[in-house]
C-alpha positions in Angstrom: -17.3 -17.2 -58.4 -16.8 -18.4 -61.9 -17.1 -21.9 -63.3 -13.3 -22.3 -63.3 -12.6 -21.1 -59.7 -12.5 -23.3 -56.7 -12.3 -21.6 -53.4 -11.5 -23.6 -50.3 -12.8 -23.0 -46.8 -9.3 -22.0 -45.6 -9.0 -19.5 -48.4 -12.2 -17.8 -47.3 -11.4 -17.7 -43.6 -7.8 -16.5 -44.3 -9.2 -13.7 -46.5 -11.8 -12.7 -44.0 -9.6 -12.9 -40.9 -6.0 -11.9 -41.9 -4.7 -11.5 -38.4 -3.1 -14.5 -36.7 -1.8 -17.8 -38.1 -3.1 -18.9 -41.4 -5.9 -21.5 -41.3 -5.6 -24.8 -43.3 -8.5 -27.1 -44.2 -6.7 -29.7 -42.1 -7.4 -27.5 -39.1 -11.1 -27.0 -39.8 -13.1 -29.8 -38.2 -16.6 -30.6 -39.3 -18.9 -32.7 -37.1 -20.9 -35.1 -39.4 -24.1 -36.1 -37.7 -23.7 -39.7 -39.1 -19.9 -40.3 -38.8 -18.4 -37.8 -36.3 -15.5 -35.5 -36.6 -13.5 -35.0 -39.9 -11.0 -32.5 -41.1 -12.2 -30.6 -44.2 -8.9 -31.7 -45.9 -10.2 -35.3 -45.7 -13.5 -34.5 -47.4 -14.5 -34.9 -51.0 -14.5 -31.5 -52.6 -16.4 -30.8 -55.8 -16.8 -27.5 -57.6 -19.2 -25.9 -60.1 -20.7 -22.5 -59.3 -20.2 -23.5 -55.6 -17.6 -25.5 -53.7 -19.1 -28.4 -51.9 -17.5 -30.4 -49.1 -18.9 -33.9 -48.5 -18.0 -36.5 -45.9 -16.3 -39.4 -47.9 -17.6 -41.9 -45.4 -21.3 -41.3 -45.9 -21.5 -38.7 -48.7 -23.4 -36.1 -46.6 -22.9 -32.5 -47.6 -21.1 -30.7 -44.8 -20.3 -27.3 -46.3 -21.2 -25.2 -49.4 -19.2 -22.1 -50.3 -20.6 -19.7 -52.8 -21.1 -16.1 -53.6 -23.8 -14.3 -51.5 -26.9 -13.0 -53.3 -26.2 -9.2 -53.2 -29.5 -8.0 -54.3 -31.8 -10.4 -52.6 -33.4 -10.4 -49.1 -31.5 -11.8 -46.2 -32.3 -15.4 -45.5 -31.8 -16.0 -41.7 -30.3 -19.4 -41.0 -29.0 -19.9 -44.6 -25.3 -19.3 -43.8 -22.6 -16.9 -42.8 -21.0 -14.2 -44.9 -17.2 -14.1 -44.8 -15.9 -11.3 -47.0 -17.0 -12.1 -50.6 -18.3 -15.6 -49.8 -21.2 -17.3 -48.1 -20.5 -20.4 -45.9 -23.6 -22.6 -45.8 -22.5 -25.2 -43.2 -25.0 -28.0 -42.6 -22.9 -29.1 -39.6 -21.0 -27.5 -36.8 -17.4 -26.5 -37.8 -14.5 -25.9 -35.4 -11.7 -23.6 -36.3 -9.0 -23.0 -33.6 -11.4 -24.0 -30.9 -14.1 -21.7 -32.1 -17.4 -23.2 -33.1 -19.3 -22.0 -36.2 -22.8 -23.3 -35.6 -24.6 -25.3 -38.2 -27.1 -23.3 -40.3 -30.6 -24.8 -40.2 -31.4 -23.8 -43.8 -27.9 -24.5 -45.3 -29.2 -27.3 -47.6 -32.7 -26.0 -48.2 -33.4 -25.7 -52.0 -35.8 -22.8 -51.5 -36.9 -20.4 -48.8 -39.7 -21.7 -46.5 
């Protein structure tokens, strides 16, 4: 991902799972531990080298999307790879009734 590129969660999921109805951020629900359910389309989205979704009600980071480290060791619990991107979801996400479990190390700055 370059500095000028913003990739949304729906873009990643649609690229990784092209069969079926297209997913929109409004249909991806995050469960904030402080505030409860919120659609990703209602989140604050910022972008640098990674796209970061934050709950606007409490500023908690819910999801980080970035490029996977291709030459590094696998870090269990860091995130999920969808095609060319890594989802680091700090909270459970629901897409069409399917839960994507929160990753315990999604927000960890370094490996334990």
